[in-house]
N, C-alpha and C positions, 0 to 999 in steps of 0.2 A: 419165416422159412422160405428159402427159395429150392430152386430147382435145377441140379449142376447142367444141367443142358443150358442154361439160362444166364451161367455166372456173368459170359463176356457180357453180354449184354445190358445186365444192371448194374452189373459195374461201371462200366462207360458211362450209364445213366444218372445212375449217382454224381459221377464228374462233372456231366455235361448240366444238371440239376442246381450244383454248386454256386454258376454263373448263367445262370439263365436267362436267357434275352430277352424272352415273349412274355412279361409278367405281365399283366396289363390289356395282352389283346383282346381286339373286339370279335364277338362270332361273326360278324356280317363281313362279307368279303369284300374288303377296300376297292379293289381294284375290280368289283361286279361280275369276274370271271366265274364258271366253274369248267375242268379239265376231266374229261372222261378218257382215261390213257387208259394201255395193258400194263398188270403187273409185275411184267419185266421188270429187274433189276436193274438194268444198264440206264431203265427212265430215269432222272432226276429231272419231272416237269419246273418246279420252280427256280432252276439254274438254267434251263433248257431254254423258260420264256421269257427269261430276265425279270422274275418274280420275286419275294419274299414272303416270310410265314405270315399268312393271314388277307393277303393278296386274293386268293382264288381258292376256292375248293376244290379237294383233286380227289374224283371217283377212278376207283382201278378194278380191275376185273382182268381176266383170261380173254386179250386176244384186243382188250376197248372197246369190247361189242355192248350195243344200246340196249340191256336185258329189264323185263318190265320193273325188276326191281330197280336198278340206274336210273330209267325214265322219271319212277317215283322219285327219288331224290332229287332229280333236278327241278323237277315239279314243286319240291317244298326247298329248295335253294331257291328260285325264282321269290317265291310268295315269301319265307323270311328269314332270306338270307343274301338282300341285295345284289344277285343274278340276276346280270341283264344280257350277257354273253356267255355263250357255250361251243368249249371246243371239242371235235369227237380229235382224239389225235390217237390215232394205231401207228405202227412202225414196220420197219425194215425187219426182216428177218426172223418172222417173229412165227414162232411154233404154231400157232391157232393157225397161221395162214400158210402152214407148210405140212400140213400132217391134214389126214379124214379122220374119221369120226373111229373109222373100224381101227385104224395104228394106235389111236391112243386108247382105245380099249385090248388091246394087244399089251402097249405097254402097263395095262394096269396090272394087268393078267401077269406078265415077265416078271413085274416088279415085286409083287405081292401073293401072289396065286389066286387074288378074289377075281372073281366073275362078276366086268362090270353090265354084262347082257347084251341089250341093246341099248345105252344110256346114250343119251344126245350132248355131247360135248361142244356143239354148235361149234364146231371149227371153221374154218372161212377159205372157200375152195378158188375165190375172186377177191381178193382185200379191198379194193377200190370202189368195184360194184355193192361190198358191203357196207362198208363206207357213207356210200353215194345213200344206202340205202335205209341206213339207220338216220344218219341228216333228214332226211326228208322224212322217217316218223315220225322224229324228235318235236320238227316243224310242225307235224300235223296233231301234234300231241294237246287236246281240248283244253287241258289243264297249265300247259306251260304257260306264262303270263305273259301277256301281249307283250310286242314289241320286241321279245325277246331274241335278240341274235343267233344264229348257229353255223356253224361253220365245220367243216372237217379237214385233218389237214393229217401229213405222213411226216413223221419221226424219221432220219436216218440215224441208224444205230452207230456207225462208220463213223457220220462227219458230222452230227449232232444238228445239223440243219432242219428245219420244217418247213415242208412244202404245202400252201392251202391246195388242197384238189377241187373242195366244195364251196366255193368261196359263198 
C-alpha cells in the first residue's frame, strides 16, 4: 500500500532500482571520510566533494551542528566504519545562521498555530565561531578514535566552492 503523497518518489525509486548501480557496496567509508553538514537541499555533499556512494558517511541536521547525537554517530563511524577524517561542513545562506530561536518559534506558531514555548532550536548567531567550537568539541571527544583528523569548512551555495576555515 502506498501513500499518494509519496507516489512520485516511490515511482522514481522503482525506475532507479531497476538498474541499481551499487549492489555489493560495503558499509565502511572507502575514502575514510565522514561529512557532517546541514540538511539544506542545496547541498549535494558527494558531488561537491568529488565523492561516490560508499566513499563517505554523510550526517545531516539543521545547521550542520555537532549535537550529542552527531558526536555519538561520529564516534561509531571512527570505530566501526573506517572513518579517519571528519569534515564539519556548514554553508552560506543558512536559515539556522540567519534566524534567532525566537524567530523560529514564531514561524512554528504562524505556520501551525502550535506553541513551541521556549524550545531551543540551536540557531547560530555567529556561524564561524560555532563551527570552530564544534570542531574543537569533536577533537576533544574522548571516545573518538585516536588519530582522527577533524576540520571545518563553509560551502558556498551560490558558487559550489568549499573554503576550509578550521584546518
